[in-house]
C-alpha positions as a printed Julia matrix, in Angstrom:
360×3 Matrix{Float64}:
 137.42  107.07  49.33
 135.31  108.79  51.95
 137.41  111.04  54.21
 135.71  111.58  57.57
 138.49  113.5   59.37
 141.94  114.86  58.53
 144.32  116.2   61.17
 147.66  117.2   59.66
 149.11  118.22  63.05
 148.58  114.76  64.57
 149.18  113.03  61.2
 145.82  111.34  61.6
 143.18  110.58  58.97
 139.87  108.75  59.27
 138.94  106.91  56.07
 136.1   104.76  54.76
 137.12  102.75  51.65
 134.18  102.7   49.25
 135.6   100.31  46.62
 138.2    97.63  46.06
 140.46  100.26  44.52
 140.24  102.31  47.74
 141.33   99.23  49.7
 144.31   98.79  47.4
 145.27  102.43  48.01
 145.11  101.9   51.77
 147.22   98.74  51.46
 149.94  100.6   49.58
 149.89  103.62  51.91
 150.13  101.91  55.3
 153.62  100.96  56.48
 155.26   99.15  59.36
 155.13  101.3   62.5
 151.9   103.11  61.54
 149.12  103.19  64.12
 145.8   101.77  62.93
 142.53  102.01  64.87
 139.34  100.13  64.06
 136.1    99.17  65.73
 135.54   95.47  66.36
 133.82   93.16  68.85
 135.21   90.98  71.62
 133.61   88.33  73.78
 133.15   89.2   77.45
 132.46   86.45  79.98
 130.19   87.09  82.96
 130.34   84.82  86.01
 127.03   84.39  87.83
 126.54   83.86  91.58
 125.34   80.32  90.92
 128.61   79.46  89.2
 127.3    79.64  85.65
 129.11   81.6   82.97
 127.47   83.78  80.31
 129.14   85.68  77.53
 128.29   88.55  75.25
 130.06   90.45  72.48
 130.8    94.12  73.09
 131.92   96.89  70.73
 135.51   98.01  71.26
 137.99  100.25  69.45
 141.39   98.61  69.16
 144.56  100.35  68.07
 147.6    98.43  66.8
 151.13   99.3   65.78
 151.39   97.75  62.34
 153.95   95.0   61.82
 152.61   93.13  58.81
 150.06   93.73  56.08
 148.52   91.38  53.52
 145.74   91.22  50.96
 142.96   88.65  50.8
 141.9    88.59  47.1
 139.06   86.14  47.81
 137.43   88.15  50.62
 138.53   91.46  49.03
 139.93   92.85  52.25
 143.17   94.16  53.74
 144.54   92.33  56.78
 146.65   94.44  59.17
 148.56   92.64  61.94
 150.25   94.28  64.9
 150.57   94.57  68.67
 147.69   96.23  70.5
 148.62   99.69  71.81
 145.21  100.91  72.98
 141.76   99.56  73.79
 138.54  101.51  74.34
 135.39   99.84  75.63
 137.03   96.69  77.04
 138.51   96.23  80.51
 140.63   93.1   80.06
 144.39   93.53  79.82
 145.06   92.72  76.17
 147.6    95.43  75.36
 150.81   94.19  73.71
 148.99   91.13  72.46
 148.68   90.61  68.72
 145.53   91.5   66.83
 144.56   91.52  63.15
 142.32   94.26  61.77
 140.31   93.03  58.79
 139.53   96.06  56.63
 136.83   95.72  53.99
 134.71   98.01  51.84
 132.74  100.58  53.91
 134.74   99.79  57.08
 135.82  102.88  58.99
 139.53  103.01  59.88
 141.74  105.6   61.59
 145.32  105.82  60.41
 148.21  107.64  62.06
 150.87  107.5   59.38
 154.51  107.85  60.37
 156.06  107.41  56.92
 153.58  108.05  54.1
 151.42  110.71  55.72
 151.72  113.27  52.93
 150.76  110.63  50.38
 147.71  109.93  52.54
 146.96  113.67  52.6
 147.14  113.9   48.8
 144.77  110.96  48.49
 142.39  112.45  51.06
 142.32  115.88  49.42
 141.83  114.35  45.98
 138.89  112.36  47.35
 137.36  115.46  48.93
 137.72  117.37  45.69
 136.14  114.71  43.51
 133.0   115.86  41.73
 129.74  114.37  42.91
 127.51  114.15  39.85
 123.92  113.11  40.3
 123.37  109.42  39.54
 122.05  108.71  36.06
 118.84  106.74  35.55
 118.65  105.09  32.12
 115.47  103.64  30.61
 116.57  101.44  27.71
 113.62  100.14  25.66
 112.69   98.43  22.41
 109.73   96.3   21.3
 110.99   93.24  23.2
 112.3    94.53  26.5
 112.56   97.61  28.69
 115.1    97.93  31.47
 115.83  100.58  34.06
 119.51  101.05  35.0
 121.17  103.19  37.64
 124.66  104.5   36.87
 126.94  106.15  39.43
 130.6   106.0   40.52
 129.97  102.58  42.07
 128.93  100.9   38.82
 125.89   99.99  36.75
 122.9    98.41  38.48
 119.76   97.06  36.82
 116.82   98.32  38.85
 114.0    96.6   36.97
 113.11   95.0   33.64
 109.97   93.95  31.77
 109.27   92.04  28.56
 107.06   93.26  25.71
 106.91   96.77  27.19
 104.6    98.17  24.52
 102.3    95.16  24.77
 102.58   94.34  21.09
 101.98   90.64  21.58
 102.89   88.4   18.62
 104.98   89.96  15.86
 102.02   89.79  13.48
  99.83   91.85  15.81
  99.1    95.2   14.17
  97.09   96.81  16.99
  98.21  100.42  17.34
 100.56  100.96  20.3
  98.64  103.99  21.48
  95.45  101.89  21.92
  97.05   99.36  24.26
  98.64   99.91  27.62
 101.38   97.77  29.18
 101.23   97.42  32.95
 104.93   96.48  32.89
 105.95   99.71  31.18
 103.6   101.73  33.39
 105.21  100.23  36.49
 108.67  100.95  35.09
 107.79  104.58  34.41
 106.29  104.89  37.89
 109.5   103.51  39.42
 111.57  105.96  37.38
 109.31  108.84  38.41
 109.68  107.89  42.08
 113.5   107.69  41.89
 113.76  110.96  40.01
 111.4   112.75  42.39
 112.76  111.45  45.69
 116.48  111.21  44.91
 117.01  113.78  42.18
 118.36  111.38  39.55
 118.72  112.54  35.95
 116.92  110.47  33.3
 118.17  109.27  29.91
 115.88  107.48  27.46
 117.6   104.95  25.18
 116.35  102.88  22.25
 115.19  102.97  18.61
 113.64  106.36  17.84
 110.23  104.98  16.92
 110.04  103.21  20.3
 111.36  106.09  22.44
 108.89  108.46  20.74
 106.04  106.19  21.82
 107.37  105.95  25.37
 107.53  109.76  25.48
 103.87  109.96  24.44
 102.84  107.59  27.22
 104.96  109.44  29.76
 103.28  112.73  28.8
  99.88  111.22  29.52
 100.58  109.77  32.97
 104.07  110.73  34.12
 104.59  114.34  33.06
 106.83  115.18  36.02
 109.27  112.53  34.79
 109.94  114.53  31.63
 111.23  117.5   33.64
 114.27  115.42  34.6
 114.87  114.01  31.11
 118.5   114.84  30.32
 118.55  113.44  26.8
 117.25  110.78  24.42
 119.8   108.5   22.76
 118.93  106.63  19.55
 120.27  103.06  19.45
 119.49   99.95  17.43
 118.28   97.99  20.48
 116.96   98.43  23.99
 117.69   96.66  27.26
 121.29   96.02  28.28
 122.44   95.76  24.65
 121.14   99.23  23.87
 122.65  100.67  27.05
 126.12   99.32  26.24
 125.81  100.58  22.65
 125.13  104.09  23.96
 127.99  103.92  26.48
 130.54  102.68  23.91
 129.63  105.51  21.57
 130.22  107.98  24.37
 126.61  109.16  24.13
 126.21  109.14  27.93
 129.39  111.13  28.51
 132.2   110.25  30.92
 130.98  111.77  34.19
 130.84  108.41  35.97
 133.5   105.79  36.47
 131.84  102.92  34.51
 131.26  105.27  31.56
 134.87  106.48  31.56
 136.15  102.91  31.76
 134.05  101.67  28.86
 134.86  104.62  26.6
 138.63  104.46  27.2
 138.75  100.7   26.65
 136.76  101.05  23.43
 139.34  103.54  22.17
 142.19  101.24  23.16
 140.59   98.33  21.3
 140.37  100.53  18.21
 144.09  101.27  18.57
 144.8    97.55  18.75
 142.92   97.06  15.48
 144.79   99.9   13.75
 147.56   98.7   11.47
 150.99  100.05  12.34
 150.0   101.18  15.87
 151.76   99.56  18.82
 150.02   98.94  22.14
 151.84   97.1   24.93
 149.95   94.05  26.21
 150.74   92.19  29.45
 152.9    93.14  32.4
 156.23   92.22  30.77
 155.67   94.43  27.73
 154.38   97.24  29.92
 157.36   96.97  32.3
 159.88   97.0   29.43
 158.19  100.02  27.81
 158.14  101.85  31.15
 161.87  101.35  31.55
 162.34  102.86  28.07
 160.06  105.78  28.97
 157.6   104.92  26.2
 154.32  104.76  28.13
 151.98  107.63  28.93
 148.92  105.64  30.08
 148.23  102.19  31.52
 144.84  100.53  31.63
 144.69   97.8   34.25
 141.95   95.71  35.8
 141.32   95.78  39.53
 141.35   91.97  39.55
 144.88   91.95  38.09
 146.16   94.29  40.8
 144.56   92.28  43.61
 146.24   89.12  42.34
 149.66   90.69  41.68
 150.03   93.71  43.97
 153.28   92.39  45.5
 154.82   91.56  42.1
 157.84   93.84  41.57
 156.72   94.6   38.0
 153.31   95.73  39.22
 154.91   97.76  42.02
 156.97   99.56  39.37
 153.81  100.48  37.44
 151.96  101.66  40.56
 154.96  103.68  41.74
 155.12  105.44  38.35
 151.4   106.22  38.58
 151.71  107.45  42.18
 154.6   109.76  41.26
 152.57  111.28  38.42
 154.95  110.14  35.67
 152.19  108.21  33.9
 148.39  108.12  34.03
 146.29  105.08  34.88
 142.74  103.91  34.4
 141.7   101.04  36.7
 138.78   98.94  35.51
 136.37   98.11  38.33
 136.14   94.44  39.24
 133.11   92.7   37.76
 132.52   95.26  35.01
 132.3    94.34  31.34
 135.39   96.47  30.73
 137.36   94.53  33.34
 136.35   91.2   31.77
 137.47   92.43  28.36
 140.76   93.69  29.75
 141.43   90.44  31.61
 141.42   88.7   28.23
 144.36   90.98  27.36
 146.34   89.72  30.38
 144.82   92.36  32.67
 147.02   95.31  31.68
 147.86   97.32  28.56
 150.08  100.33  28.02
 149.58  103.14  25.54
 152.77  104.6   23.98
 153.5   108.31  24.36
 153.07  108.79  20.61
 149.5   107.4   20.68
 148.12  109.13  23.78
 146.4   111.84  21.71
 144.22  109.19  20.03
 142.43  108.46  23.31
 141.29  112.02  23.99
């Protein structure tokens, strides 16, 4: 959540949700009677001297007093309905009429909270205090493929990929790697060098050792500045996306970024599930029952599950417990491999108090 302004005296905060989880937080924090301001457009008609009518859309800032809120899981947005209390940039008399503010990711919104302001303040201060690690650039390579991935708090993005990066040709080809150059790999290294130089990304090289050693040799010849930003080299059995996920699951890339934390924690939970004699609560009913007994210290839940069930009383109970600090939560970002895996476990699992130490 990006916090643009915070005024405790006027109980006003200006927010920019940067993810679906941020939108869910806003949905839970706003209440009936709150004032919500957002920029939108309205159509203005212009009457010409010859009797013709033209129209154009103008930017306006509309404020409403919230009466009803809802989620749109398909569009991934929060819909806020209320009577208009203020209009800036538009002359027509539309105050006291109803208007719906559609709030999506990266939409700026101003909230004057009358009931949950201090919860909003805690969220805002937590967002301001969050660490901002430099994005991680991962070159994952083997003899069949080389891929460049960007990892940050927003997720994992494949920047580029090439086949046969070392230009080995057929498997039977025994031409020494050092005597042949691959334009694909050269372009990939050039892209990595540009991103590292211009944006300050850190670089991680991933793949079988014999392959990464060769890539290092080629980088030393033509891309020496790239090596100055090399954070580490991680040995894996494969390259490409398979090698990247192998490194993440092992925890070799750390847990500084959300997608890394999610993958590592889910991997540990799956190991718990496979451990004989260890109980893990699966599904919202088991989690709810365990919560009522006080036998949960951590819940792992997918963003998709929350979007589909946020008004379910059982889910509200879980979120209230998390909000109060009684239990911890890890929310798997929608669309991630971790979220897909968790959705196959009914979207939510709970870790008993007695097993929490196993996940550290």
